[in-house]
Biopython code that builds the backbone (N, CA, C, O; Angstrom):
import numpy as np
from Bio.PDB.StructureBuilder import StructureBuilder

atoms = [
    (1, "MET", "N", (-33.510, -21.073, -49.887)),
    (1, "MET", "CA", (-34.068, -19.828, -50.380)),
    (1, "MET", "C", (-33.001, -19.057, -51.148)),
    (1, "MET", "O", (-31.881, -18.899, -50.662)),
    (2, "ALA", "N", (-33.330, -18.587, -52.315)),
    (2, "ALA", "CA", (-32.391, -17.813, -53.126)),
    (2, "ALA", "C", (-32.363, -16.374, -52.631)),
    (2, "ALA", "O", (-33.390, -15.695, -52.609)),
    (3, "VAL", "N", (-31.197, -15.921, -52.240)),
    (3, "VAL", "CA", (-31.034, -14.572, -51.713)),
    (3, "VAL", "C", (-30.927, -13.571, -52.859)),
    (3, "VAL", "O", (-31.476, -12.472, -52.778)),
    (4, "ILE", "N", (-30.224, -13.944, -53.923)),
    (4, "ILE", "CA", (-30.032, -13.048, -55.064)),
    (4, "ILE", "C", (-31.226, -13.169, -55.999)),
    (4, "ILE", "O", (-31.587, -14.266, -56.425)),
    (5, "VAL", "N", (-31.837, -12.023, -56.316)),
    (5, "VAL", "CA", (-32.966, -12.010, -57.239)),
    (5, "VAL", "C", (-32.467, -11.963, -58.675)),
    (5, "VAL", "O", (-32.844, -12.801, -59.494)),
    (6, "LYS", "N", (-31.609, -10.972, -58.986)),
    (6, "LYS", "CA", (-31.050, -10.858, -60.333)),
    (6, "LYS", "C", (-29.908, -9.849, -60.324)),
    (6, "LYS", "O", (-29.840, -9.004, -59.432)),
    (7, "PRO", "N", (-29.018, -9.926, -61.296)),
    (7, "PRO", "CA", (-27.994, -8.881, -61.421)),
    (7, "PRO", "C", (-28.626, -7.618, -62.006)),
    (7, "PRO", "O", (-29.532, -7.694, -62.836)),
    (8, "LEU", "N", (-28.145, -6.471, -61.572)),
    (8, "LEU", "CA", (-28.641, -5.196, -62.073)),
    (8, "LEU", "C", (-27.667, -4.702, -63.130)),
    (8, "LEU", "O", (-26.529, -4.347, -62.825)),
    (9, "ILE", "N", (-28.125, -4.683, -64.374)),
    (9, "ILE", "CA", (-27.259, -4.319, -65.488)),
    (9, "ILE", "C", (-27.732, -2.977, -66.032)),
    (9, "ILE", "O", (-28.729, -2.887, -66.748)),
    (10, "THR", "N", (-26.981, -1.936, -65.667)),
    (10, "THR", "CA", (-27.248, -0.586, -66.143)),
    (10, "THR", "C", (-25.927, -0.008, -66.658)),
    (10, "THR", "O", (-24.879, -0.648, -66.583)),
    (11, "GLU", "N", (-26.004, 1.203, -67.176)),
    (11, "GLU", "CA", (-24.787, 1.846, -67.671)),
    (11, "GLU", "C", (-23.806, 2.087, -66.527)),
    (11, "GLU", "O", (-22.604, 1.877, -66.683)),
    (12, "LYS", "N", (-24.313, 2.522, -65.389)),
    (12, "LYS", "CA", (-23.445, 2.789, -64.245)),
    (12, "LYS", "C", (-22.829, 1.499, -63.699)),
    (12, "LYS", "O", (-21.653, 1.484, -63.335)),
    (13, "SER", "N", (-23.613, 0.415, -63.638)),
    (13, "SER", "CA", (-23.057, -0.837, -63.126)),
    (13, "SER", "C", (-22.018, -1.419, -64.082)),
    (13, "SER", "O", (-21.073, -2.071, -63.639)),
    (14, "ASN", "N", (-22.180, -1.194, -65.376)),
    (14, "ASN", "CA", (-21.156, -1.642, -66.335)),
    (14, "ASN", "C", (-19.855, -0.884, -66.148)),
    (14, "ASN", "O", (-18.779, -1.474, -66.242)),
    (15, "ILE", "N", (-19.935, 0.418, -65.884)),
    (15, "ILE", "CA", (-18.728, 1.206, -65.633)),
    (15, "ILE", "C", (-18.049, 0.731, -64.360)),
    (15, "ILE", "O", (-16.823, 0.623, -64.317)),
    (16, "LEU", "N", (-18.834, 0.441, -63.312)),
    (16, "LEU", "CA", (-18.267, -0.069, -62.064)),
    (16, "LEU", "C", (-17.546, -1.389, -62.281)),
    (16, "LEU", "O", (-16.463, -1.601, -61.734)),
    (17, "SER", "N", (-18.133, -2.278, -63.074)),
    (17, "SER", "CA", (-17.520, -3.589, -63.280)),
    (17, "SER", "C", (-16.226, -3.481, -64.094)),
    (17, "SER", "O", (-15.293, -4.253, -63.873)),
    (18, "GLU", "N", (-16.164, -2.543, -65.019)),
    (18, "GLU", "CA", (-14.967, -2.406, -65.847)),
    (18, "GLU", "C", (-13.825, -1.715, -65.112)),
    (18, "GLU", "O", (-12.671, -2.129, -65.233)),
    (19, "LYS", "N", (-14.136, -0.663, -64.348)),
    (19, "LYS", "CA", (-13.079, 0.161, -63.770)),
    (19, "LYS", "C", (-12.723, -0.211, -62.340)),
    (19, "LYS", "O", (-11.549, -0.156, -61.975)),
    (20, "VAL", "N", (-13.696, -0.589, -61.517)),
    (20, "VAL", "CA", (-13.455, -0.776, -60.091)),
    (20, "VAL", "C", (-13.631, -2.228, -59.654)),
    (20, "VAL", "O", (-13.405, -2.549, -58.487)),
    (21, "ASN", "N", (-14.036, -3.116, -60.579)),
    (21, "ASN", "CA", (-14.247, -4.533, -60.289)),
    (21, "ASN", "C", (-15.361, -4.732, -59.258)),
    (21, "ASN", "O", (-15.244, -5.552, -58.347)),
    (22, "GLN", "N", (-16.456, -3.954, -59.424)),
    (22, "GLN", "CA", (-17.630, -4.082, -58.565)),
    (22, "GLN", "C", (-18.822, -4.498, -59.415)),
    (22, "GLN", "O", (-18.954, -4.090, -60.569)),
    (23, "TYR", "N", (-19.693, -5.323, -58.820)),
    (23, "TYR", "CA", (-20.871, -5.820, -59.508)),
    (23, "TYR", "C", (-22.093, -5.551, -58.643)),
    (23, "TYR", "O", (-22.012, -5.602, -57.416)),
    (24, "VAL", "N", (-23.238, -5.260, -59.286)),
    (24, "VAL", "CA", (-24.441, -4.856, -58.570)),
    (24, "VAL", "C", (-25.511, -5.931, -58.748)),
    (24, "VAL", "O", (-25.749, -6.406, -59.858)),
    (25, "PHE", "N", (-26.154, -6.308, -57.642)),
    (25, "PHE", "CA", (-27.220, -7.306, -57.643)),
    (25, "PHE", "C", (-28.428, -6.763, -56.908)),
    (25, "PHE", "O", (-28.294, -5.972, -55.974)),
    (26, "ILE", "N", (-29.610, -7.190, -57.332)),
    (26, "ILE", "CA", (-30.825, -6.967, -56.552)),
    (26, "ILE", "C", (-31.015, -8.202, -55.701)),
    (26, "ILE", "O", (-30.999, -9.323, -56.211)),
    (27, "VAL", "N", (-31.199, -8.003, -54.392)),
    (27, "VAL", "CA", (-31.313, -9.113, -53.448)),
    (27, "VAL", "C", (-32.612, -8.979, -52.665)),
    (27, "VAL", "O", (-33.299, -7.960, -52.749)),
    (28, "GLU", "N", (-32.941, -10.015, -51.907)),
    (28, "GLU", "CA", (-34.124, -9.991, -51.057)),
    (28, "GLU", "C", (-33.984, -8.907, -49.994)),
    (28, "GLU", "O", (-32.875, -8.611, -49.551)),
    (29, "LEU", "N", (-35.103, -8.316, -49.584)),
    (29, "LEU", "CA", (-35.078, -7.236, -48.596)),
    (29, "LEU", "C", (-34.531, -7.679, -47.245)),
    (29, "LEU", "O", (-33.899, -6.886, -46.547)),
    (30, "ASN", "N", (-34.763, -8.931, -46.866)),
    (30, "ASN", "CA", (-34.319, -9.397, -45.549)),
    (30, "ASN", "C", (-32.976, -10.126, -45.598)),
    (30, "ASN", "O", (-32.592, -10.769, -44.621)),
    (31, "ALA", "N", (-32.258, -10.036, -46.716)),
    (31, "ALA", "CA", (-30.968, -10.717, -46.860)),
    (31, "ALA", "C", (-29.887, -9.976, -46.077)),
    (31, "ALA", "O", (-29.856, -8.745, -46.051)),
    (32, "THR", "N", (-29.006, -10.739, -45.443)),
    (32, "THR", "CA", (-27.890, -10.147, -44.709)),
    (32, "THR", "C", (-26.624, -10.207, -45.564)),
    (32, "THR", "O", (-26.569, -10.926, -46.561)),
    (33, "LYS", "N", (-25.610, -9.441, -45.157)),
    (33, "LYS", "CA", (-24.360, -9.401, -45.920)),
    (33, "LYS", "C", (-23.660, -10.760, -45.989)),
    (33, "LYS", "O", (-23.204, -11.139, -47.067)),
    (34, "PRO", "N", (-23.553, -11.517, -44.877)),
    (34, "PRO", "CA", (-22.919, -12.839, -44.992)),
    (34, "PRO", "C", (-23.671, -13.796, -45.921)),
    (34, "PRO", "O", (-23.048, -14.582, -46.634)),
    (35, "GLU", "N", (-24.998, -13.734, -45.916)),
    (35, "GLU", "CA", (-25.783, -14.577, -46.827)),
    (35, "GLU", "C", (-25.507, -14.211, -48.277)),
    (35, "GLU", "O", (-25.349, -15.093, -49.121)),
    (36, "ILE", "N", (-25.448, -12.921, -48.571)),
    (36, "ILE", "CA", (-25.209, -12.460, -49.938)),
    (36, "ILE", "C", (-23.819, -12.869, -50.400)),
    (36, "ILE", "O", (-23.651, -13.332, -51.528)),
    (37, "ILE", "N", (-22.814, -12.700, -49.531)),
    (37, "ILE", "CA", (-21.440, -13.062, -49.884)),
    (37, "ILE", "C", (-21.331, -14.548, -50.193)),
    (37, "ILE", "O", (-20.729, -14.925, -51.199)),
    (38, "SER", "N", (-21.904, -15.400, -49.343)),
    (38, "SER", "CA", (-21.804, -16.848, -49.573)),
    (38, "SER", "C", (-22.551, -17.261, -50.838)),
    (38, "SER", "O", (-22.106, -18.163, -51.548)),
    (39, "GLU", "N", (-23.669, -16.621, -51.125)),
    (39, "GLU", "CA", (-24.438, -16.944, -52.334)),
    (39, "GLU", "C", (-23.666, -16.565, -53.601)),
    (39, "GLU", "O", (-23.640, -17.335, -54.561)),
    (40, "VAL", "N", (-23.041, -15.389, -53.610)),
    (40, "VAL", "CA", (-22.271, -14.950, -54.782)),
    (40, "VAL", "C", (-21.062, -15.855, -54.990)),
    (40, "VAL", "O", (-20.769, -16.254, -56.117)),
    (41, "GLU", "N", (-20.362, -16.177, -53.912)),
    (41, "GLU", "CA", (-19.189, -17.050, -54.034)),
    (41, "GLU", "C", (-19.576, -18.431, -54.537)),
    (41, "GLU", "O", (-18.844, -19.035, -55.320)),
    (42, "LYS", "N", (-20.738, -18.941, -54.088)),
    (42, "LYS", "CA", (-21.179, -20.260, -54.515)),
    (42, "LYS", "C", (-21.666, -20.250, -55.967)),
    (42, "LYS", "O", (-21.362, -21.173, -56.723)),
    (43, "MET", "N", (-22.416, -19.221, -56.361)),
    (43, "MET", "CA", (-22.996, -19.173, -57.707)),
    (43, "MET", "C", (-21.952, -18.923, -58.796)),
    (43, "MET", "O", (-21.989, -19.553, -59.853)),
    (44, "TYR", "N", (-21.022, -18.004, -58.536)),
    (44, "TYR", "CA", (-20.105, -17.572, -59.580)),
    (44, "TYR", "C", (-18.672, -18.053, -59.382)),
    (44, "TYR", "O", (-17.839, -17.850, -60.266)),
    (45, "GLY", "N", (-18.361, -18.677, -58.264)),
    (45, "GLY", "CA", (-17.030, -19.210, -58.031)),
    (45, "GLY", "C", (-15.956, -18.143, -57.936)),
    (45, "GLY", "O", (-14.864, -18.314, -58.479)),
    (46, "VAL", "N", (-16.250, -17.039, -57.251)),
    (46, "VAL", "CA", (-15.302, -15.935, -57.093)),
    (46, "VAL", "C", (-15.100, -15.665, -55.607)),
    (46, "VAL", "O", (-15.841, -16.175, -54.766)),
    (47, "ASP", "N", (-14.085, -14.855, -55.291)),
    (47, "ASP", "CA", (-13.827, -14.454, -53.911)),
    (47, "ASP", "C", (-14.269, -13.009, -53.724)),
    (47, "ASP", "O", (-13.835, -12.123, -54.461)),
    (48, "VAL", "N", (-15.133, -12.768, -52.737)),
    (48, "VAL", "CA", (-15.656, -11.435, -52.473)),
    (48, "VAL", "C", (-14.739, -10.728, -51.485)),
    (48, "VAL", "O", (-14.404, -11.270, -50.431)),
    (49, "GLU", "N", (-14.338, -9.508, -51.840)),
    (49, "GLU", "CA", (-13.471, -8.715, -50.974)),
    (49, "GLU", "C", (-14.277, -7.774, -50.088)),
    (49, "GLU", "O", (-13.899, -7.552, -48.938)),
    (50, "GLY", "N", (-15.378, -7.215, -50.590)),
    (50, "GLY", "CA", (-16.189, -6.289, -49.819)),
    (50, "GLY", "C", (-17.611, -6.246, -50.338)),
    (50, "GLY", "O", (-17.900, -6.706, -51.443)),
    (51, "ILE", "N", (-18.508, -5.680, -49.516)),
    (51, "ILE", "CA", (-19.910, -5.596, -49.897)),
    (51, "ILE", "C", (-20.522, -4.346, -49.282)),
    (51, "ILE", "O", (-20.212, -3.980, -48.148)),
    (52, "SER", "N", (-21.390, -3.700, -50.040)),
    (52, "SER", "CA", (-22.194, -2.589, -49.551)),
    (52, "SER", "C", (-23.639, -2.875, -49.932)),
    (52, "SER", "O", (-23.909, -3.368, -51.027)),
    (53, "THR", "N", (-24.563, -2.568, -49.037)),
    (53, "THR", "CA", (-25.971, -2.776, -49.343)),
    (53, "THR", "C", (-26.733, -1.481, -49.116)),
    (53, "THR", "O", (-26.336, -0.644, -48.306)),
    (54, "LEU", "N", (-27.834, -1.330, -49.842)),
    (54, "LEU", "CA", (-28.708, -0.188, -49.653)),
    (54, "LEU", "C", (-30.116, -0.561, -50.063)),
    (54, "LEU", "O", (-30.318, -1.396, -50.946)),
    (55, "VAL", "N", (-31.088, 0.061, -49.417)),
    (55, "VAL", "CA", (-32.494, -0.160, -49.741)),
    (55, "VAL", "C", (-32.971, 1.008, -50.582)),
    (55, "VAL", "O", (-32.866, 2.164, -50.171)),
    (56, "VAL", "N", (-33.496, 0.702, -51.766)),
    (56, "VAL", "CA", (-34.005, 1.718, -52.675)),
    (56, "VAL", "C", (-35.502, 1.832, -52.433)),
    (56, "VAL", "O", (-36.237, 0.852, -52.554)),
    (57, "ARG", "N", (-35.943, 3.022, -52.094)),
    (57, "ARG", "CA", (-37.357, 3.255, -51.836)),
    (57, "ARG", "C", (-38.137, 3.251, -53.144)),
    (57, "ARG", "O", (-37.673, 3.784, -54.152)),
    (58, "GLY", "N", (-39.323, 2.649, -53.124)),
    (58, "GLY", "CA", (-40.178, 2.639, -54.295)),
    (58, "GLY", "C", (-40.797, 4.007, -54.527)),
    (58, "GLY", "O", (-41.161, 4.696, -53.573)),
    (59, "LYS", "N", (-40.918, 4.403, -55.775)),
    (59, "LYS", "CA", (-41.453, 5.720, -56.105)),
    (59, "LYS", "C", (-42.972, 5.682, -56.189)),
    (59, "LYS", "O", (-43.567, 4.665, -56.546)),
    (60, "ARG", "N", (-43.576, 6.795, -55.858)),
    (60, "ARG", "CA", (-45.026, 6.943, -56.024)),
    (60, "ARG", "C", (-45.305, 7.270, -57.484)),
    (60, "ARG", "O", (-44.606, 8.073, -58.101)),
    (61, "ARG", "N", (-46.332, 6.640, -58.019)),
    (61, "ARG", "CA", (-46.712, 6.854, -59.410)),
    (61, "ARG", "C", (-48.192, 7.203, -59.474)),
    (61, "ARG", "O", (-48.991, 6.740, -58.659)),
    (62, "MET", "N", (-48.542, 8.027, -60.455)),
    (62, "MET", "CA", (-49.953, 8.309, -60.697)),
    (62, "MET", "C", (-50.162, 8.500, -62.182)),
    (62, "MET", "O", (-49.267, 8.926, -62.913)),
    (63, "ARG", "N", (-51.360, 8.176, -62.602)),
    (63, "ARG", "CA", (-51.708, 8.393, -64.001)),
    (63, "ARG", "C", (-53.171, 8.771, -64.084)),
    (63, "ARG", "O", (-53.980, 8.434, -63.220)),
    (64, "TYR", "N", (-53.474, 9.467, -65.131)),
    (64, "TYR", "CA", (-54.836, 9.936, -65.337)),
    (64, "TYR", "C", (-55.516, 9.015, -66.328)),
    (64, "TYR", "O", (-55.008, 8.769, -67.422)),
    (65, "THR", "N", (-56.673, 8.509, -65.930)),
    (65, "THR", "CA", (-57.436, 7.599, -66.781)),
    (65, "THR", "C", (-58.835, 8.169, -66.982)),
    (65, "THR", "O", (-59.188, 9.208, -66.425)),
    (66, "LYS", "N", (-59.614, 7.471, -67.784)),
    (66, "LYS", "CA", (-60.977, 7.906, -68.041)),
    (66, "LYS", "C", (-61.810, 7.890, -66.751)),
    (66, "LYS", "O", (-62.708, 8.712, -66.571)),
    (67, "GLY", "N", (-61.503, 6.960, -65.877)),
    (67, "GLY", "CA", (-62.250, 6.846, -64.623)),
    (67, "GLY", "C", (-61.726, 7.751, -63.518)),
    (67, "GLY", "O", (-62.294, 7.770, -62.425)),
    (68, "GLY", "N", (-60.672, 8.493, -63.769)),
    (68, "GLY", "CA", (-60.112, 9.380, -62.754)),
    (68, "GLY", "C", (-58.632, 9.114, -62.563)),
    (68, "GLY", "O", (-58.005, 8.407, -63.351)),
    (69, "MET", "N", (-58.086, 9.688, -61.510)),
    (69, "MET", "CA", (-56.662, 9.544, -61.239)),
    (69, "MET", "C", (-56.411, 8.250, -60.469)),
    (69, "MET", "O", (-57.075, 7.975, -59.469)),
    (70, "VAL", "N", (-55.449, 7.461, -60.941)),
    (70, "VAL", "CA", (-55.077, 6.214, -60.296)),
    (70, "VAL", "C", (-53.694, 6.409, -59.697)),
    (70, "VAL", "O", (-52.760, 6.800, -60.397)),
    (71, "THR", "N", (-53.559, 6.135, -58.393)),
    (71, "THR", "CA", (-52.258, 6.281, -57.739)),
    (71, "THR", "C", (-51.767, 4.914, -57.286)),
    (71, "THR", "O", (-52.553, 3.992, -57.066)),
    (72, "GLY", "N", (-50.462, 4.806, -57.151)),
    (72, "GLY", "CA", (-49.868, 3.551, -56.706)),
    (72, "GLY", "C", (-48.438, 3.788, -56.271)),
    (72, "GLY", "O", (-47.973, 4.926, -56.215)),
    (73, "LYS", "N", (-47.747, 2.707, -55.965)),
    (73, "LYS", "CA", (-46.372, 2.795, -55.492)),
    (73, "LYS", "C", (-45.602, 1.584, -55.988)),
    (73, "LYS", "O", (-46.095, 0.457, -55.932)),
    (74, "LYS", "N", (-44.392, 1.823, -56.474)),
    (74, "LYS", "CA", (-43.514, 0.715, -56.835)),
    (74, "LYS", "C", (-42.946, 0.103, -55.570)),
    (74, "LYS", "O", (-42.891, 0.767, -54.535)),
    (75, "SER", "N", (-42.530, -1.129, -55.631)),
    (75, "SER", "CA", (-42.019, -1.831, -54.459)),
    (75, "SER", "C", (-40.615, -1.358, -54.100)),
    (75, "SER", "O", (-39.848, -0.931, -54.963)),
    (76, "ASN", "N", (-40.291, -1.441, -52.799)),
    (76, "ASN", "CA", (-38.931, -1.207, -52.341)),
    (76, "ASN", "C", (-38.086, -2.417, -52.733)),
    (76, "ASN", "O", (-38.596, -3.532, -52.836)),
    (77, "TYR", "N", (-36.795, -2.188, -52.951)),
    (77, "TYR", "CA", (-35.888, -3.306, -53.202)),
    (77, "TYR", "C", (-34.527, -2.997, -52.612)),
    (77, "TYR", "O", (-34.208, -1.849, -52.304)),
    (78, "LYS", "N", (-33.734, -4.044, -52.463)),
    (78, "LYS", "CA", (-32.419, -3.917, -51.852)),
    (78, "LYS", "C", (-31.352, -4.204, -52.896)),
    (78, "LYS", "O", (-31.453, -5.170, -53.653)),
    (79, "LYS", "N", (-30.320, -3.349, -52.930)),
    (79, "LYS", "CA", (-29.203, -3.519, -53.845)),
    (79, "LYS", "C", (-27.973, -3.907, -53.055)),
    (79, "LYS", "O", (-27.759, -3.427, -51.942)),
    (80, "ALA", "N", (-27.167, -4.775, -53.634)),
    (80, "ALA", "CA", (-25.880, -5.153, -53.052)),
    (80, "ALA", "C", (-24.801, -4.863, -54.078)),
    (80, "ALA", "O", (-24.877, -5.316, -55.220)),
    (81, "ILE", "N", (-23.790, -4.102, -53.661)),
    (81, "ILE", "CA", (-22.649, -3.798, -54.522)),
    (81, "ILE", "C", (-21.470, -4.627, -54.020)),
    (81, "ILE", "O", (-20.961, -4.406, -52.920)),
    (82, "ILE", "N", (-21.048, -5.576, -54.836)),
    (82, "ILE", "CA", (-20.028, -6.549, -54.470)),
    (82, "ILE", "C", (-18.692, -6.143, -55.078)),
    (82, "ILE", "O", (-18.619, -5.843, -56.270)),
    (83, "THR", "N", (-17.635, -6.132, -54.272)),
    (83, "THR", "CA", (-16.278, -5.896, -54.766)),
    (83, "THR", "C", (-15.538, -7.227, -54.768)),
    (83, "THR", "O", (-15.464, -7.911, -53.747)),
    (84, "LEU", "N", (-14.994, -7.584, -55.919)),
    (84, "LEU", "CA", (-14.266, -8.845, -56.058)),
    (84, "LEU", "C", (-12.771, -8.613, -55.868)),
    (84, "LEU", "O", (-12.281, -7.490, -55.984)),
    (85, "LYS", "N", (-12.062, -9.695, -55.575)),
    (85, "LYS", "CA", (-10.607, -9.617, -55.454)),
    (85, "LYS", "C", (-9.985, -9.349, -56.812)),
    (85, "LYS", "O", (-10.591, -9.607, -57.852)),
    (86, "GLU", "N", (-8.771, -8.828, -56.787)),
    (86, "GLU", "CA", (-8.062, -8.438, -58.003)),
    (86, "GLU", "C", (-7.908, -9.624, -58.955)),
    (86, "GLU", "O", (-7.524, -10.717, -58.537)),
    (87, "GLY", "N", (-8.211, -9.402, -60.235)),
    (87, "GLY", "CA", (-8.026, -10.426, -61.250)),
    (87, "GLY", "C", (-9.225, -11.331, -61.469)),
    (87, "GLY", "O", (-9.181, -12.196, -62.343)),
    (88, "GLN", "N", (-10.290, -11.159, -60.706)),
    (88, "GLN", "CA", (-11.486, -11.990, -60.888)),
    (88, "GLN", "C", (-12.593, -11.152, -61.504)),
    (88, "GLN", "O", (-12.643, -9.934, -61.335)),
    (89, "GLU", "N", (-13.483, -11.835, -62.227)),
    (89, "GLU", "CA", (-14.608, -11.133, -62.838)),
    (89, "GLU", "C", (-15.787, -12.078, -62.989)),
    (89, "GLU", "O", (-15.640, -13.298, -62.931)),
    (90, "ILE", "N", (-16.955, -11.492, -63.185)),
    (90, "ILE", "CA", (-18.187, -12.245, -63.409)),
    (90, "ILE", "C", (-18.677, -11.882, -64.803)),
    (90, "ILE", "O", (-18.778, -10.703, -65.141)),
    (91, "ASP", "N", (-18.984, -12.897, -65.618)),
    (91, "ASP", "CA", (-19.533, -12.674, -66.954)),
    (91, "ASP", "C", (-20.997, -13.088, -66.935)),
    (91, "ASP", "O", (-21.304, -14.279, -66.900)),
    (92, "PHE", "N", (-21.907, -12.108, -66.958)),
    (92, "PHE", "CA", (-23.340, -12.388, -66.902)),
    (92, "PHE", "C", (-23.872, -12.956, -68.215)),
    (92, "PHE", "O", (-24.910, -13.617, -68.223)),
    (93, "PHE", "N", (-23.188, -12.713, -69.304)),
    (93, "PHE", "CA", (-23.697, -13.090, -70.619)),
    (93, "PHE", "C", (-23.032, -14.327, -71.203)),
    (93, "PHE", "O", (-23.154, -14.573, -72.403)),
    (94, "GLU", "N", (-22.331, -15.113, -70.391)),
    (94, "GLU", "CA", (-21.627, -16.281, -70.925)),
    (94, "GLU", "C", (-22.570, -17.371, -71.395)),
    (94, "GLU", "O", (-22.208, -18.132, -72.292)),
    (95, "SER", "N", (-23.764, -17.481, -70.828)),
    (95, "SER", "CA", (-24.688, -18.556, -71.205)),
    (95, "SER", "C", (-25.726, -18.105, -72.217)),
    (95, "SER", "O", (-26.596, -18.890, -72.593)),
    (96, "VAL", "N", (-25.654, -16.857, -72.666)),
    (96, "VAL", "CA", (-26.641, -16.347, -73.624)),
    (96, "VAL", "C", (-26.222, -16.683, -75.011)),
    (96, "VAL", "O", (-26.919, -16.341, -75.967)),
]
sb = StructureBuilder()
sb.init_structure("model")
sb.init_model(0)
sb.init_chain("A")
sb.init_seg("    ")
for serial, (resi, resn, name, xyz) in enumerate(atoms, 1):
    if name == "N":
        sb.init_residue(resn, " ", resi, " ")
    sb.init_atom(name, np.array(xyz, "f"), 0.0, 1.0, " ", f" {name:<3s}", serial, name[0])
structure = sb.get_structure()
């Protein structure tokens, strides 16, 4: 089972990767820290120094349509912030 869903590439995550050597991934909700660490080390061939995880709550959304108001909710997801050892980096765009 793949624990990592995808890397999260935003302006803030780019700043983290450049200045603090941290990378952000979206992972499965039931993934544990040891599973995430082993998956990152295996996929990218780097050494993980630290990890932080957090669950992002899905936001409630509503819109007005011809048939009335439609409400819904975005899904919850889990983020993992990985800190790599000094001198190592991950290039997400090397195969593009």
